[in-house]
Every structure is written in structure tokens, then in C-alpha cells.
N, C-alpha and C positions, 0 to 999 in steps of 0.2 A: 504494500499500500504506500503511494506516494504521500509525502507530509501533506496536512491540508492547507498550511500556508503557501506550500508552491503550488497546489491547486488554485488558489485564489489569485495568484500572481498569473496563472495561466488564463484564467477567466478574465483578467484586467487586460489581456494583451491583444485581444479582438473583439471588436463591437458588434459582430455578426451574431444574430439570435441563434442559428445553426450552430456556430461554432460552440458558443456557450453551452447549448443542449447537449452536443456531443461530448465536451469535457466532463459535465454532470454525470452523464450516462456511463461514462466510463468508471466512475469512482463512487457512485451512489449506493453500491451494495455495501459500503464500508460503514460499520455503526457509527464509528467516531465521526465520521464526515456527516452522517444523517443528524447525530444528535447534536452537533455544532450548527448546523444549519437551520435546525428547529429553535436552537435556543437563541439565535439571532433573528431570524424571520418572523417567529411568533411574536405578534404584537402584545400578547397579554403576558409574557414572559418580560419583567423588568428588573432591573437590578438596583434602583433607587439611587443613583450616583449621576453626576452630571458632568465630572471631569474625570478623564482617564488619560494620564500621560503617556506620550511616546517613551519608549525606551532607547538610549543611547549606547548601550553597553549589553555584553553577552554573559548570560549567567551559565550555569552548568546545564540547564534544559528543564523545562516543566512538562511532565506527562499530563495526558488528558484526563485520567482520573483525579490527580490532585487539584487541576484547574477546574475540574466541573464540581468537586466538593466545595471549593471556596466560592464558585460562583452560586451554587445553591444556598449557601449561607447569606449571600446578599438577596437571591430571589425571595427567601422566607423572611427576609429583615430581621436575621438574627444577627447580623452585623450592620450598623448604620453609623451615620456621622464620623467622627474621628477613627472609630474601629473598622468602618468599611474602607475608608481611605489607606489605613495601614495595612489592611489585608490585601487591597490593591497592589499596594507597593512591594509587599512581600512576594506576591505573585510574579510581578513584573521582574523583580530583581534575579529571580529564579530561572525565568525563561531566558533563552536566547532572543536576541534582538529580532530576528525577521521573524520567529516565533510568535513573540508578543505583539509587534507591530503589525504583522499581516494576518493576524489569525486571532488570538486570544483577546486582543484589544477590541478589535472589529466586533467581535461578539459582544462584548461589554458598551459599545456604543451604540449597538443595534444597527451597524450599518458595515456590509461586507465590502462596500465600495468597489464592486466589479461588474454592476450592472444586472443582477441577480435577484429577483424577488422569489416570494413563496409561490406565487403562481407559476413562474418558471420552473422551478423545481418539481412543484406538484404536475405539471404537464409531463416532464420527463420520467417521473415514476409511474405516472398510468399509461405511458407507452410500453414501460417495463414491467408492467404489470405487479409491481412492488406493492407490498401491503404496508405503505409509508405514506404520510403526507404532512404537510406544514398547515397547522389551523391557520384560516384566512379570515382575518379581522372584517367583520360586516355589521353595520347597524341598518335602522329603518330608514328608507328613502321614501320620498312622496312620489305618486305620479301627478300629472297635469290634470286637474279637474276639468277642465274645458274639453279634453278629449274623453272625458269618461261621465258625461252627465247622468247617466242611468244608475251610476254607483251612488249619486247624491240623493238619498231617499230617507225617510222615517226620522229618526231622533239622532243628531249628530252633535258632536262638541265642535264648536267653532272659535278659532283663536286669531288674533293677529299675528301675521308671521314677521318675526323681528329679522332685521337687517343686521347680522352679527356674524359670528365665528362659530359655527357648529362644533359643539365639544360634546364629547361622551366621557363622562367621569366616572371611573371604576375603583372603588375602594376595598383593598383587602388588608388584613393585619393592621387596621388603623391607619393606613396610608392610601390617600387618594392620588390616582394617575389620571391626567386628562389626555385625551386622544383626540385626533381629528377624525372626521369621518373614514378615512383611508387607513386609520390605524396609526398615524404619527403621533409621537409624544410631544405636547406641548409643555415647555419648562419655564415660559415666561410669565405665569401666573401664580407665583409661590403664596399668595394670600388667600386665594381660591382653593389651592392645594390644602393649605392649612385648616380652612374653614370647614372642608370635607373630610378631613384625616381623624374621623372619631370613630368610637366603637359602635355606636349606633347606627352607623351608615356602612359597617362592614358586610362585605359580599352583595353589595348592590349597584347598579349600573343607572346612573343618573343622566338623563340626556337634557341638551338643552342649547343654549347659543349665548356665547360670551358677548356683552355689549359695553359700548363705551357712547360717551357723548359725541365723540367724532370717530365716525367709522373709517376714514381714509387714515387716521392717525393710528387707530387699533391695528390696522392691517399691517403699518410699518412696524410695529413692535412685536406681532405674533412670533416671527422667527430669528428675531435679533439675537446674536450669540452672546451678547454682554451689553448691559446698560439699558436694558429695555424698561420704559416708564409705562407700568400698566395699573398703578395702584387705583386709578379710577374706575377700572373694569368690573363687571359684576357678571355673575352667572344667572341668566334667567331659563328656570327648567320647566319643562313641558311633559316630561314622562319619565318613570322609572320602572325597574323589574329587578328581580333576583338575577345574580351573575350567572348561576347554573343554567337559569332559563335563556339568558342572553346568548349563553355558549352554545346552547342546544337549538336556537333560532326562533325559537317561538314563545311568548308568555303563556302564562295559565290563566291570568286575569283579563278581562276585556278593558277597553278604553276608560270606561266609566270608573271601573273599579280601581283601576292604577291610579287615577286622579284623585281619587278619595284617599289612597294611600299616601300619595306626595302630599296633599293637603294636611294630613295628620302628622307627617314627617316634617312639615315647614315648621312647626314649633320650634325647633332645634336649630334652626338656621340662623347663620349670622347675617349681617346686613348685606354683605356682598354676593348673597344668595337669595335670589327671588324667585316667585311663580309666574308663570305666564299666564293671565288671566282668560277664562273661558266662558262661554255661555252654551246652553243647549238649547238647540233648535229643531222643530219637527219640520224637515222639508216637504212634508206631504199636506201642510196646510198653508193658507195664504199668510198668516201672521208670521209664520216662521220665514218664509220667503221674503217679506217685507222688511224684516229685522234684518236679514242677511244683505239686502240690497242698501239698507241704510249704514251697516258695519262696512260694506265694501267702498262706500263713498267716503266713509270715516277713515278708512286705510289709506286711501289716497290723501285726503287732506293732511293727515299727521304724519305722513311720510313713513308708513309701513311699507314692507316689501309686499304685502298681499295678506290673503288669510288663508287659514289651513282648516279644513273640513275633516273631521274624524268620527266615521260612524261609532255609535257608542258600545255596540256589541261585538265590535272587531277587536282582534289582538295584536301585539306588538311582533313583527317579523323582522328577522336580521336580513332584509333584502328590500328591493324596492317593491311597494305593496299598495294595493288599492284601499289599504285601511287608513294611509293618510292621502288626501288629496289636496293640492295646492292651488289657489286660485289668484291670478293677478289682478291687481285694481283694474276696473275700467269704468269709462263715463258714459251714462245713458241719458240721452237728453232728447226731446221732442222738437223738431224743426221742419220748415215749411221749404218744399222744393220751389225755386223761384225761376229755375232756367235749367235746360239741358242743352249737353252738345253731343253732335253726332262723331261717331269714330272716325278715323281716317285710314286711308291705305287698305290693307286687308281687312279692317275692322269697319270699313264703310257700311252704314245701314243699320249700325248696331249703336248700342249706348256708348258713348265715351267718356263723359264726365256729368256731373250736375252740381249745381249751387245751391246752396241751403241758407237759410237765415231764421231767426225766432228767438224768443226769450224762455228761459229754462230757470227755473229757481232763482230768479231775478237778475240771471246773467244775459247778456245779448250776445248771441253766436252769429258769425257772419263768415 
């Protein structure tokens, strides 16, 4: 078996997808390579450290078993703070320089830096008929409600759609980790992490949007490697479910039941954790549709990104689902056609354009 760090350097040497898949195929039967890939590429495996130094000297060499034992102490949070730092330094000093910089360190920083993702590895494993895969991070995503009007019926929860940064907060062993919708870890919101790092939130997945008064300024801070200024940011939550159900891909409670749990849990929230307000509307009656039309107009006026419609009896699914339907704001006005124009060229004899004017809700349109 070739040393894993040498495999990583091979993968770095060519950007071709087919080349990378061929290299992985040659070595994926090796259990050490499998374990290292999974430890690095599984988004839910975290080490609780933000800085992992590069080595500039050779140690005697660090075997995989010893590294894995140390890494598991970090994963289980049996080493944190200064103890975690000291453990990492001990591992680094024991390892050879290329062994550390090109393999062990990259596992700890969760980035192999060779253009290989969990999906790449899983595709190769599937072609090889291997009983092996790296878990793929997946959260719930919405469909476009305008394309699925028949799904909008009966009792639904309706929320304003916030214009922020989607965050999935996962709490294990009194430690919260913030993820993007694609499973990338956010490290620049320590006050939000701290607010959720409590025993009462253990083994929960909290889904929401990080918000700030200035969206553009917020986006500049999200991935800054140092000096991020995010003290004014807060997390607006709209869902939760147990971690095991999130990993299994579906909740056991429906939308309304989960909302009630979130409402109850909010009694323990600090000021930087808020709830997204919602109303329950019946889309089978005129009153519900009238209220929805009013909310849609308010969403536009108040600068929200739109509305979210969530049928009350549906379940959280870790994929794109009709259980969430997003609606973009629209303006509905009644105007009078005052002139029409015929089409030209190949559109001659057809309607080309028309001009309208009128007053709606006290505003004149022309």
C-alpha cells in the first residue's frame, strides 16, 4: 500500500476528474485510506479546533493507529482548548513533515486540498461495488411554490423568508457547530456558537438564517480567516429536529409539532438567538388566501426575500422537498389597457405590446 500522503500528492497533480477517480480506485480497498477519507470528508465529524500548524521538521513517524486515537479524543471533545492544542503539537512533532502536512493535518482542517469530495469518493466506491461510502451532508431545501400551486392547500404555516445566510447548527456534547447548507463549517460567529453550546440543546439540529442589519457587510465577514466582525449578527431559527432523525433523512414530527417544540425551547435562548414568526393559514378558504396576499405585499414593502409556505402535516426531509415552498414577492394591480401595438416582422398580425394606466391602492401607474 502506497503511503496516503503520496496518494494525496498524486491527486493534486492533475485536475482531470477521470484521473482522480482512477487514482482513488487504485487505493480505495485500503482500510486506512478509507478511514482517513471518511474522517476528513464527513461534515459531521469535527475536531473542535480552528488552527492546525504546518510542520517544518521531521519526526520519527506517526502511525495511523496513534493518529486516529488522538483524533478521536478531539472528535469526542475529550481534549479541548489548550489540551487540544498540546495534543496536536505532540502528534505533529511525532510525524514526518510530508506525512503531517499532506495527510494528517489536512484531515484535521477538513480539507484534502486535492479536488476530491465525498461525492467523488462515493461514485468510485459504487462503481467498484464496495460496501463503503462517506456520509453526504444534506439539509432540507425548498421548491419554487409558483411551479407547484397544487401543493399549496389546506392548513399551512407561512413565514417571511429572511435574506440572510442559511445555517444548520448541530449541538453535540455541549458544543455547537455551525454549518452552511453544503456542510461547510462557519467559524466566524463565536457568540452564536457559545449561545447554543448548552446541555439542553445536545443532539439537536437547529435550522435557520444568520441575519445582520447589513446583508452585504455580513457576507464579507462569513468566510474571513481572521478579524471577522460579526457581533451584531443573530440566528433566526425556523426549525429543529433530533440529530439522529436528521442523519436518517426524515423527522418523526410534522411541521406544526416541530414548531411547538422550537417555541418551547426558545425559553432558553439568549438574545442572539431568535425565532422566525409564522402564521397558520387555510388556503382552502378565501380568508386564508386574502391574508396570504396581504403578507406577500408586506414582504415586498419590508424588504424580505419572499414567503415560505409549509404544509402543517408534512415532515422535515434532508433533501429538496415539497414540504417547503418558497414564494417570491409579486405586485398585483388592476389597470386599464389604453392602447395596443401590432407585432412586426414574423410577428405581424399578432399582439406586440400594450400600454396600461390606472390607480391602485392610491398609486398611479402608467
